[in-house]
N, C-alpha and C positions, 0 to 999 in steps of 0.2 A: 132511576136506572132500571131498565127492563132486563130481568133475568128470568130464566126458566129452568126447572129441573134441579134447582139448588146448586148449580155450578156456574162459575164465571166463564164466559166465552172470551177469547183473546181480544175481540174488538170492544169489549166492555171497558177495558182500561182506558182506551181513547175516549169513549163516551163519558166515563167518569171524570176524566181530566177536563173535558170540555164543560161539563156541568158544574164543576167546582173550581174553575179557573180563577174566578174573582177572589175566593177565600184563600186559595193558594198564594196568589199574588199579594194579598193583604198580609199574610204571614211573612213573606220575603220583604215587604216594605218596612217591617219592624227592624230589620237588620241592614237593609240596603237602601240608600237614598234613591237610587235609580235601578229598577229591576230590568235587566236585559232579557235576552232570550233564555228561557228555562230549558235546561237539558234534563232528560228523563231516561233512567235505566231501570228495567225490571230486575229487582233483586230476588224476589221469590214470587211464585205463582202456583196456586193449587186450588182445589175445589172449595177451600175454606176462606182463603184470603189472598190478597196480593200485597206485596211490599215494593214501594218505589223509592229509588234514590233520585231526588230532584235537586238541581243546583244551578247557580249562576255565579260566575266568578269564584270567589272563595266562600260563598255562602251555600251551605248544604242542608237539606231537610230530608226527613224520612216520612213517607206516607204509608200507613197501614190501613187497609180497607177490608173488613170482614164481609163475607157473603151475607147480605141482609135478608136472604130468603131462608136462612137456617136459624131457627129460634134460639138454640143454645149458644150460638156465636154472639148474640147480643149481650149475654152475660160475660163472655170473654172480653168484649170491647169495653163494657162498663167497668169491670174490675181493673183492667189495664189502665184506662184513662184516670180512674180514681187514684191508683198507686202512683202513676207518673206525676199527677198533680201534687200529691203529697210529698214527692221527692224533688220537686222543682228547684228548691233552694239548697239541696244537700250536695250536689256534685256527684251523686251516685248513679244517676240515670240521665238520659237525654232530656232536655227541657221540652215540656209539652206546650204547644202554641194554640192549637185549635182542635176541636173534636165535635162529632155529631153522633150521639148514641142512638139516634133514631135510624140513621143510615149506616151506623157501625163503622166509623172511620176516625182516624186522628192524624195530626201532623206534629212531628217532634223534630228535634235536631237530629241530623245524621252525624254520627261520630266518625270522623275520618281516622282510620286506624285499621287494626287487624283483629279478627276474632281470636279469642284467647287460645282456643283449641288448636289453631293453626300454627301457633308459636311454641307450644309446649312440647318438650322432649324429655326423655328419661333423665337428662342432665339438669334440667331446670324445673322438674315437676315439684320438687320440695318447695322451692321459692314461690312458684306459682300457687301452690296449695295454701301457703301461709298468707299470700296476698288475698286470695279469695276468702279465707277465714276472716281477715281484717275487714273486707268489704261486707261480709255477712253480719259482722258485729255492728258496723255503722248502720247498715240497713235496719237491723232489729231495733237499735236505739231510736232511729228516726220513726219507725212505725209505732213504737210504744208511745210516742208523743201525740198520736192521733187516736182519740178515744174510740172512734168507729172501727179502728183496725186492731183492737185488742180487747180481751176480756179475761176475767179471773174468777175462779170459783163457781162457774155456772155449769160445768160438765160433770158427768157422773164418774169418769175415770180419774182416780186419785193417785195411781202409780203407773209406771211405764209398762208393767206387765199387763194390767187391765187394758190400757190403751192399745197396745200392739196386738193383743189377742183378738181384738175386734176387726183387725185388718183381713183376717182369713189368709188362705194360701200359705206360702212359704214363711211369711212373717209370723202368722199365728203358730205354725208348727215350731218355729224357732223359740218363740216366747213361751210356749208350753213345756219346752224341754227342761228337765231338772237343772241343767247347767245355767238356765236363765232365772233361777230362783232369786238372784240378787236384784232383779228388776223390781220385785215387790217392795224393796227398801228405798227405791228411787222415786220420790214423790214428784208430782207435777201439778201445776195450778194455772199459771198464766198461759194464755194462747194468743198468738199474734197472726196476722195475715202473712204467711210465709211465701217466699218466692216459689218454692216447691218445684224448681226446675234447675237441676244441678248441671246440666250440660254446659261445658266450657265454650260451646259455640254461641251461647247467649250472654257472654261477656265480651266487651270490646275494649282493647287497649288503644287509647288515643295516641296520636303521634308524640305527645308530651309525656307519655307513660302512665297517665291516669287511667284507672280501671272503671268502666261503666257497665252496669247491668242493663240488659234489654229484654223485651218480650216477657211481660208479666201476666199473660192471660191465664196461666195455670195456677196463679196464686190462690191460696185458700187458707182458712183458719187452721193452724196446727199448734202443737205445744211449742213453747219457747225452746229454741235450739234444734228444731226439726230440720231446718235447712242444712245445718252442719252434718247431720246424720245421713241425709240422702246424698249430699255431696261426697261424703266419705265412701258411701257405697259405689257411687259412680267412679270415683278414683280407683277403687280396688278392681272394678270391672276392667278398667283400661290399663292399669299398672298392677297386676296381681302378684307381684314378686313376694318373696318371703319376708321382706321388711315392711314395716308400717310407718316409716318416717315421714312419708307424704301425708298420712292421716294425722300423725302427731303434729306436723307443721300446720295443718288446717286448724286443729284445736288450739294450738299455740297462737295462731293468728286471731282466732276468736277471743282468746285471752280471758275467758270466764267460764263458769259452769252454766247453770240456768238460774231461774229465779228461786229454785228449791235445792239444787245440789251443787257441790263444789266442782272445781275444774277437773280434778283427778277422777272423781266419780263419773263426771260427764265423759271424760276421755275413755273410761272403761266401757261406758254405754255405747259411745260412737264406734269404738273398735269392734265390740261385739256385734252391733247392728250391721256394720259393713261386712264383716266376715261371714255372718250367718245368712244374710239376705242378698248378697251381691249377685248370686246366680240363681234365677228363679227355676224351681223344679215344677214340671207339669203345669206351667202357667202361661200358655200361649196367648197372652192378652193383646198382642199386637198383630195386625192383620197379615203382615208378611210371613211371620212364623206360622200362623194358623193356616195359611194357604199351603205351606209345605206339608204340614201335618195331615191336612185333609186330602191333599193330592196323593200322598203316599198310602194312606189308609184305604182310599177308594179302590185300590187295585191289589192290596197286600193280602197274601194268604193268612199271615199272622199280623194283625194291626199293631202299630206302635203304641205303647202304653203311655209314654211320656215324651216331652220335648225339652231339650236342655240348651241354654245359651252359654257359649264360651266366648272369651274375649276376641280372639282372631287377630293375628299380627299382619301388618302390611306386607312384610317380606320383600321389601326393596333391597337390592344388593349394593354394597358399597365396599371400597377398599379398607382393609384393616389399617389402623393408624401405625405410623412408623415407630412410635415410641412404646408400643405394646410389649414387645419382647423385653425391653429394658425394665419397664415397670413390673412385669411379671417376674423377672429374675430377682429384682430387689424385694418383691413381696415374699417370694418363697424363702429367700435367705433370711428375711426378718422373722419368719415363723420358727426357725430352728435356732436354739440358743448357741449350740456348739457346731457351727456350720462346717468346721474343718474335721470333725470327728465322724467315724463311720456311723451310718444310720442303723440302729438296732431295733428291728420291729419287735423282737421278743421283749426288750427292755421297755419299749413303749406300751406293749400290751399289759405288762405287769404293773404299770403306773396307775395312778388314781383316775386318769383321764382316758379310759378305754374307749377306742373309737366306736362309733355307732355302726350298725349294719350298713354296708355300702349300697344297699338298695338294688342288688342284682337279681333278686327273686323275680319270678315271672309275675306279670300283672294280667288282669283280665283283659279280654279283647275290647270290652266296652271302655275301660279306662285308657288303654293304649290308643284307641281311636279318638277319644276325647282330646288327649294331648296332641295327637297328630292333626286334628281338625283346627285346633287353636294355633298350631305352628309356633309355639314358644313365646307367648306374651310374658310368661314369668321369667324369661331370660333377659327382659328388656333393660335391666339394670346391672347386668353381669359385668360390663366393661368397667363401670365406675367402682364396682366392688371386686374387681380382679378375679372374676369367676368364683367368688365366694370361697376361695381356697383357705383352708385352715390346716393346723398341724397334723390332724388325723389323716387328711387326704395325702399329705406328703409321705407319711410312713406307709400308708396303704399302697401308694404308687410304687414305693421302693420294693415292697413285697411283691407286687404284681410284675415289676420289671426284673426281679431277682438280683437286685443290687443293694449295696450299702453306701453308695456314693451319692451325695447330694448333688454333685455336679451332673451326674448321669440323669438324675430325676429332673433337674432344671432343664437339661438339654431336651429331654423327652417332652416336657410341657411346651417349650419354645418351638420344637419341630412340629407340634400339632397345631400351632397357630396357622390358620389358613390365610391365603392372600386376600380373599374376600369374605365378607360376612353379611348378615342381615343388618341393614342400617338401623342405627339407634338401638342396637341390642348388644349382647355379649360378643366379644371377638371370636369366641369359639362357635357361635351360632351361625350355621350355614343354611343354605336353602334346603338341604337334605337332613338337617338335624344337627346335633352336637358333634363337633370334630373330635372331641375327646372320647376315648373308650370309657365305658361306664365305670370301670375300676379306677380310673384316674380323676373322676369328677368329684366335686366337693360333696360332703354329706348332704348339705342343703339341696343341691341340685338333684341328688338321687332320691331323696326322701320327701321333698316338699310336694304338697298337693294344695292347689288353690281351691276356692270354694266350689267351683264347678267340678273339679276332680273328686272332691270329698262327696259331693252330692251323687255323682255317678257311682262311686264305690258303694254308697248306701243303697242306691237303686239296685245294683248288682246283687246285693245280699238279699233283697226283697223280691225280685222278679224271677220268674222262670227263665232258664237259660235261653230258650228259643223266642222270648218276647223282645222285640226291638225297642230301642229308644232312639229318638232322633236328636243328633247333636248338631247344633247350628252355630257357625262362627260369624261374627260381625254384628252390626247394629240392625234393628228391624227395618230401617230404611235402606240398608245396603247389605244384604246377605252375601257373604263371600264364599262359604262352603257349607255343605250339609251332608251328613251321612246317617243312614239307618243302621244301627249296630245291635246285634245280639251277641251271645257268646259263641254262636256258630257262624255268623255271617257279618259282612260289612259291605254296604251298598252305597255308592256315591249318588246323591240326588241332584236333580236339575234345580238350580235356584232361580232360574229365569222367571218362574211363576211368581215368586215373592218380589223380585226386583221390578218386574213388569207392573205388578200391582202398585208398588210404592212410587215408581217413577211417574205414574199418572198424576201423582199428588205433589210433585215437586218441580221447581225450576232451578237449575244450577246456573249461577251467573258466570 
């Protein structure tokens, strides 16, 4: 296959198919007595590889061909085919049929179904996380059976702090913090070839419900349990709300600790790792982000010192459910023991459960713009948790409204429910922000800061007020919004430079 410049040209796919047609047909002959006309669809196409969906009748195959002119991609193909071969009889990954590590391609089953990330919502993320935890446990047990894919006692790092400090960047910073002293007591020994790719787009749910893992080119030798840790980090980036039940579900699905520590110690490690490393500080390791940083600094009077990734919500608008007002009313009534008695803020303040600060204090411009750039990912589970309302918010709202009537408080909360909200988010979450006055919001909503917000708060305390940071929402392959923010200014940035760069490396089916 003739290529130049390290990139595939569109016509190379046709040339590749023609050159390998006999081997492709031989694979189909294993499953089909009579091979008819083969249908082909390009599923992905970039400078590094192409992926094809090839089928005839009910028989579907997947072809993945790495660019043979890029030396490092040969390693990707080799490790991926080795892992697929090892998983052939496990039902965890597509079956491998044929491969060529000289030309860097392979043929496997095409799993008819949906990418997991396309089916996950705030309502089912806990169940999906548990299922991925179960898959990772089965994967680890399968890999441990292959001597070439695991080792014990050969590395110098004997505890998790030693291991994580060697990563550098935000992981090293977190591991060196005194709060991470507990890591020294968490030993590690066994290492296995981890999938090391937590994106839910690399899991396929087949039509019968079976979960399959795909795309193992990033696999590498890591401490036992590493896959759970990086998956938890990815979960927190996408669903950064104030509850960790999706991460707990992941660990529960894993249903073990590691080879050296028990499950609860591992849970503490996973939670800590996710929270402390989910949002990379000053670490523009992906080209899309780097392009934004460099483009801004090329013309800036005061260059940006750091770049910060925040989750970034989709912000699609949908109608609020018809049952929300009824559920909200029932929730508020359940919070107050004597619902028919006048609400006495004074009595409540004198009790043992003094409400926390409502969070109405001014925040820095950097922090405010961070939350604005994200557009409310932490609100994504607000509907299922009924806006996180607790007893303290009800009394605080009564004080704000100047009433002692619970009925008046309930009426105020119901009247603030908008007709439309951001889809898959809190019913109070609108395209312009929260529909509730800050004085009526739950303490969690007023006080919670995700990892990105905490990192920006730390930056604000360390940087001069006039030094900008760049806040970027979205994934590095699809930057949604970006701002340069200091304590004096906020400037919206053009993200086309990042998305133009990454779009050249992708094909969307």
